[in-house]
C-alpha positions in Angstrom: 0.1 0.3 0.0 2.8 2.5 1.0 4.4 2.1 -2.4 1.2 2.7 -4.3 0.8 6.0 -2.4 4.7 6.5 -3.5 3.9 5.8 -7.2 0.8 7.8 -7.6 2.0 10.9 -5.3 5.2 10.4 -7.3 3.5 11.0 -10.6 0.8 13.3 -9.1 3.9 15.7 -8.3 6.4 15.0 -11.0 4.5 15.9 -14.0 2.8 19.3 -12.8 6.3 20.2 -11.8 7.8 19.6 -15.3 4.9 21.0 -16.9 5.4 24.2 -14.5 9.8 24.3 -15.1 8.7 24.0 -19.1 6.1 26.6 -19.2 8.0 29.0 -16.4 11.6 29.1 -18.5 9.6 28.4 -22.2 11.9 24.9 -22.6 9.0 22.9 -24.6 11.6 19.9 -24.1 11.0 19.4 -20.4 7.0 20.2 -20.6 6.6 17.7 -23.2 8.6 15.5 -20.7 6.0 15.9 -18.3 3.4 14.4 -20.8 5.8 11.7 -21.9 6.4 10.6 -18.3 2.4 10.2 -18.0 2.2 8.4 -21.1 4.7 5.9 -20.1 3.2 5.6 -16.6 -0.1 4.1 -18.6 1.5 2.1 -20.9 3.4 0.0 -18.8 0.5 -0.7 -16.7 -0.9 -4.2 -16.3 -4.0 -5.3 -14.8 -4.8 -1.9 -13.6 -8.6 -1.0 -13.9 -12.2 -3.6 -13.3 -12.2 -3.9 -17.3 -8.6 -4.4 -17.6 -8.5 -8.1 -17.8 -11.9 -8.4 -20.0 -10.0 -5.9 -22.5 -6.9 -7.9 -22.3 -8.8 -11.0 -23.2 -10.1 -8.8 -26.3 -7.5 -7.9 -27.6 -5.1 -10.9 -27.3 -8.5 -12.9 -29.6 -8.9 -10.1 -31.7 -6.3 -10.6 -34.1 -7.4 -14.5 -34.7 -10.3 -13.3 -35.1 -8.9 -11.3 -38.2 -6.5 -14.1 -39.2 -9.4 -16.5 -39.7 -12.6 -14.5 -40.2 -11.5 -11.6 -42.3 -13.8 -8.8 -40.8 -16.2 -11.2 -38.8 -14.9 -9.4 -35.9 -17.1 -6.2 -36.9 -20.4 -8.0 -36.3 -18.7 -8.6 -32.6 -20.1 -4.9 -31.7 -16.8 -3.2 -31.6 -16.1 0.0 -33.0 -13.8 0.5 -36.0 -10.9 1.7 -33.7 -10.5 -1.3 -31.9 -10.7 -3.5 -35.1 -7.9 -0.9 -36.5 -5.8 -1.7 -33.6 -6.6 -5.6 -34.3 -5.5 -5.3 -37.5 -2.4 -3.4 -37.1 -1.0 -5.1 -34.2 -2.5 -8.5 -35.4 1.2 -10.1 -35.8 2.8 -8.3 -32.7 4.1 -10.0 -29.7 1.4 -9.3 -26.8 -0.5 -7.2 -29.1 -3.4 -6.7 -26.2 -0.6 -4.1 -24.8 0.1 -2.5 -28.0 -3.4 -2.3 -28.0 -4.4 -0.9 -24.6 -1.1 1.0 -24.7 -2.0 2.7 -28.1 -5.7 4.2 -26.6 -3.6 5.4 -23.7 -0.8 7.4 -25.7 -3.9 9.2 -27.7 -5.6 9.9 -24.4 -2.5 11.6 -23.4 -2.4 13.3 -26.7 -5.1 14.8 -26.7 -4.7 16.0 -22.9 -1.8 17.6 -24.2 -4.3 19.5 -27.2 -7.0 20.4 -25.0 -4.5 21.9 -22.2 -2.1 24.1 -25.0 -5.6 25.1 -26.4 -6.2 26.6 -22.9 -2.9 27.5 -22.0 -3.3 25.3 -18.7 -0.6 22.5 -18.8 0.4 22.9 -14.9 -3.8 22.8 -13.7 -5.1 20.8 -16.9 -2.4 17.7 -15.7 -3.4 18.0 -12.1 -6.9 18.1 -12.5 -6.5 15.4 -14.4 -4.9 13.0 -12.0 -6.9 14.6 -8.7 -10.1 14.2 -10.2 -9.8 11.1 -11.1 -9.8 11.1 -14.7 -6.4 9.1 -15.1 -8.5 6.3 -13.1 -11.5 6.2 -15.0 -9.5 6.2 -18.2 -7.5 3.2 -16.9 -10.6 1.3 -16.5 -12.6 2.6 -19.3 -10.4 2.9 -21.9 -12.3 2.6 -24.9 -15.1 5.6 -23.5 -12.1 7.2 -22.1 -10.2 8.1 -25.4 -13.7 9.1 -26.4 -14.1 11.7 -24.0 -10.6 13.3 -24.5 -11.2 13.5 -28.0 -14.9 15.3 -27.6 -13.7 17.5 -24.7 -11.2 18.9 -27.2 -13.8 19.3 -29.8 -15.7 21.8 -27.5 -13.6 24.5 -28.5 -15.4 24.3 -31.7 -18.9 24.9 -29.9 -20.7 27.9 -31.2 -18.0 28.3 -33.9 -17.7 25.7 -36.6 -20.4 23.1 -35.8 -19.0 20.9 -39.0 -15.4 20.5 -37.3 -17.3 19.6 -33.9 -19.7 17.0 -35.5 -16.4 15.4 -36.9 -14.6 15.2 -34.2 -17.3 13.3 -32.1 -18.0 11.1 -35.2 -14.4 10.4 -34.4 -15.0 9.9 -30.9 -17.6 7.4 -32.0 -15.3 5.5 -33.6 -13.4 4.9 -30.2 -17.0 4.3 -28.5 -20.4 4.4 -29.7 -21.7 6.3 -26.6 -20.2 9.6 -28.0 -22.8 9.9 -30.5 -24.5 11.2 -27.7 -22.5 14.6 -27.8 -24.2 15.1 -31.3 -27.2 16.7 -30.0 -25.2 17.4 -26.9 -23.6 20.1 -29.0 -27.4 22.0 -28.8 -26.9 21.9 -24.8 -23.7 23.0 -24.4 -24.3 26.0 -26.5 -27.7 27.2 -24.6 -27.7 30.7 -23.0 -26.2 30.1 -19.6 -28.4 30.8 -16.7 -25.8 30.5 -14.1 -28.3 30.8 -10.9 -30.8 28.6 -12.3 -28.4 26.0 -12.9 -27.1 26.5 -9.3 -30.9 26.2 -8.2 -31.3 22.8 -10.0 -28.3 21.1 -8.8 -29.2 22.1 -5.3 -32.4 20.6 -6.0 -30.8 17.3 -7.5 -28.7 16.7 -4.5 -31.4 17.0 -2.0 -33.5 14.7 -4.7 -30.0 12.3 -4.4 -29.5 12.1 -0.7 -33.3 11.3 -0.3 -33.1 8.6 -2.8 -35.7 9.9 -5.2 -33.6 9.4 -8.3 -32.3 5.7 -7.6 -35.9 4.9 -6.9 -36.7 6.4 -10.2 -34.3 4.6 -12.4 -34.9 1.4 -10.5 -38.9 1.7 -12.0 -38.0 2.6 -15.2 -34.8 0.3 -16.2 -37.1 -2.7 -14.6 -39.8 -1.9 -17.0 -37.5 -1.9 -20.0 -38.0 -4.8 -22.2 -35.3 -7.1 -23.0 -33.0 -4.9 -20.7 -34.7 -5.1 -17.3 -33.5 -8.9 -17.2 -29.8 -7.6 -18.2 -30.3 -4.8 -15.5 -31.4 -7.5 -12.5 -28.3 -9.8 -13.4 -25.8 -6.6 -13.5 -26.0 -5.8 -9.5 -22.5 -4.1 -9.6 -23.9 -1.5 -12.0 -26.6 -0.8 -9.3 -24.2 -0.2 -6.0 -23.1 3.2 -5.2 -19.3 3.4 -5.9 -17.1 4.4 -3.3 -15.8 7.6 -4.3 -19.3 8.1 -5.9 -21.2 8.3 -3.0 -21.4 10.7 0.1 -18.9 13.4 0.2 -18.0 12.2 -3.0 -21.1 13.1 -4.9 -21.5 16.2 -2.4 -17.9 17.3 -3.7 -18.5 16.8 -7.1 -21.7 18.9 -7.4 -20.5 21.7 -4.9 -17.2 22.1 -7.3 -19.2 22.4 -10.0 -21.6 25.2 -8.3 -18.8 27.0 -7.3 -16.6 26.9 -11.1 -20.2 27.8 -12.6 -20.9 30.9 -10.2 -17.1 32.1 -10.8 -17.0 31.6 -14.8 -17.7 34.7 -16.8 -20.9 34.1 -19.1 -19.3 34.3 -21.8 -17.7 30.8 -20.9 -21.3 29.4 -21.9 -19.9 26.2 -23.2 -18.1 25.2 -19.7 -21.1 26.7 -17.6 -23.9 24.7 -19.7 -21.2 21.7 -19.9 -20.5 21.5 -16.0 -24.5 22.0 -15.4 -25.5 19.7 -17.8 -23.1 16.9 -16.6 -23.4 17.4 -12.9 -27.5 17.0 -13.4 -26.9 13.7 -15.2 -24.6 12.5 -13.0 -26.9 13.5 -9.8 -29.9 12.0 -11.5 -28.1 8.5 -12.6 -26.0 8.1 -9.6 -26.2 4.3 -9.3 -26.7 3.4 -12.5 -23.0 3.0 -13.8 -24.0 3.6 -17.5 -25.8 6.6 -17.1 -22.7 8.1 -14.9 -20.4 7.2 -17.5 -22.8 9.1 -20.1 -22.2 12.5 -18.1 -18.6 12.3 -17.8 -18.7 13.6 -21.6 -19.9 17.2 -20.0 -18.3 16.6 -16.4 -15.0 16.1 -17.4 -15.1 19.6 -18.9 -13.7 20.2 -15.6 -10.2 20.2 -16.9 -10.9 23.3 -19.3 -13.1 25.3 -16.2 -11.2 24.8 -13.2 -7.4 26.2 -15.1 -9.6 28.9 -15.5 -10.8 30.0 -12.4 -7.2 29.0 -10.8 -6.3 32.2 -13.8 -8.9 34.5 -11.9 -6.9 37.0 -9.5 -10.1 37.8 -7.4 -11.5 33.8 -7.3 -8.4 31.9 -7.9 -8.7 31.3 -3.9 -12.0 29.3 -4.8 -10.2 27.4 -7.1 -7.8 26.2 -5.1 -10.0 24.9 -2.4 -11.6 22.9 -4.6 -8.5 21.5 -5.8 -7.8 20.7 -2.4 -11.1 19.0 -2.2 -10.2 17.0 -4.9 -6.7 16.0 -3.5 -8.6 14.8 -0.4 -10.5 12.6 -2.3 -7.5 11.4 -4.1 -5.9 10.5 -1.6 -8.9 8.6 -0.5 -9.4 7.0 -3.6 -5.7 5.3 -3.1 -7.3 3.1 -0.1 -10.4 1.7 -2.5 -11.1 3.0 -5.6 -13.2 0.8 -7.3 -12.2 1.0 -11.0 -8.9 0.3 -10.3 -5.6 1.9 -9.3 -4.0 0.0 -7.0 -1.8 -1.9 -6.7 0.2 -0.5 -9.6 1.8 -3.4 -11.3 3.8 -3.2 -14.7 4.2 -5.5 -17.6 7.5 -6.3 -16.1 5.9 -8.0 -13.1 5.4 -11.6 -12.7 2.1 -11.6 -13.0 2.0 -10.6 -16.9 4.4 -13.4 -17.2 2.3 -15.8 -16.0 -0.9 -14.3 -17.5 -2.4 -13.7 -13.9 -5.2 -11.0 -12.7 -5.8 -10.0 -9.5 -9.5 -11.3 -7.9 -12.0 -9.2 -8.7 -15.6 -9.0 -6.9 
């Protein structure tokens, strides 16, 4: 456990520090080193994330399916990007490591593009780690990359909707759920009503703690044909995740409220994204599928919070939120349900023996 604290906190301190030095002294090589270290950290990981074993097995046998059945794998429900990786690495040694690594490399690349666009390398990397985005991408690698692409595409909202749609389609090639962000463009581009948004979030928080939304979700999904059986079998999907419950929920809601109030109305895309993400997250908490949809909006915090930190008058609020994220991050190292500990690499004996940790 101590080693895990040292590893994750080491990355937390090292990458933003290198980014700071690179930006402060205008040394691009040092700035890039921050992202390279973060990239290598994710590439060499092994068995990190609840879905890692499933991804490992999927990419291990996907090249075989291509070799013997041509493009029949296209009918397995996989996205085009997964199929493309299967083709590219079908003759490689350990193709699963190359495929999983490719998702992570591209995710870090879009993190760099997002931070460069908003001149927020230091705060952007810190928020990426502290808010739990890194752990989510470790676990849900396909949707994680799709989310990073969509967040980058938000720069085109209100400016070039055609390019925004192209990026969303690109994200959908990584995970089909990204298609919800095509109509999501309209939600992001709405005229922001900051105080109305805050009032609605407060109401939704109250409903969450009164379990109104979880009961409503249960009733809805129990009565959906075909899905109801799957819903009953997938008990884990209904469980409140450790860092997504209690104070974790409250912190997300409060941080969204504070950032929304601190942002200038001209930042309509950020304000609306945080509102819709928080609203969907609160209503869907307890249902993992709905929570994951909310992250396309909610993870825009990686753009919004650095803007607040740059504001001279409101910077203290930004640092207070960052402190809250840091406390949650440290707590997540004790138990993060989507998988961060123990940190193992492809150089471990478990990888050599193809052994995976027990999952509940």
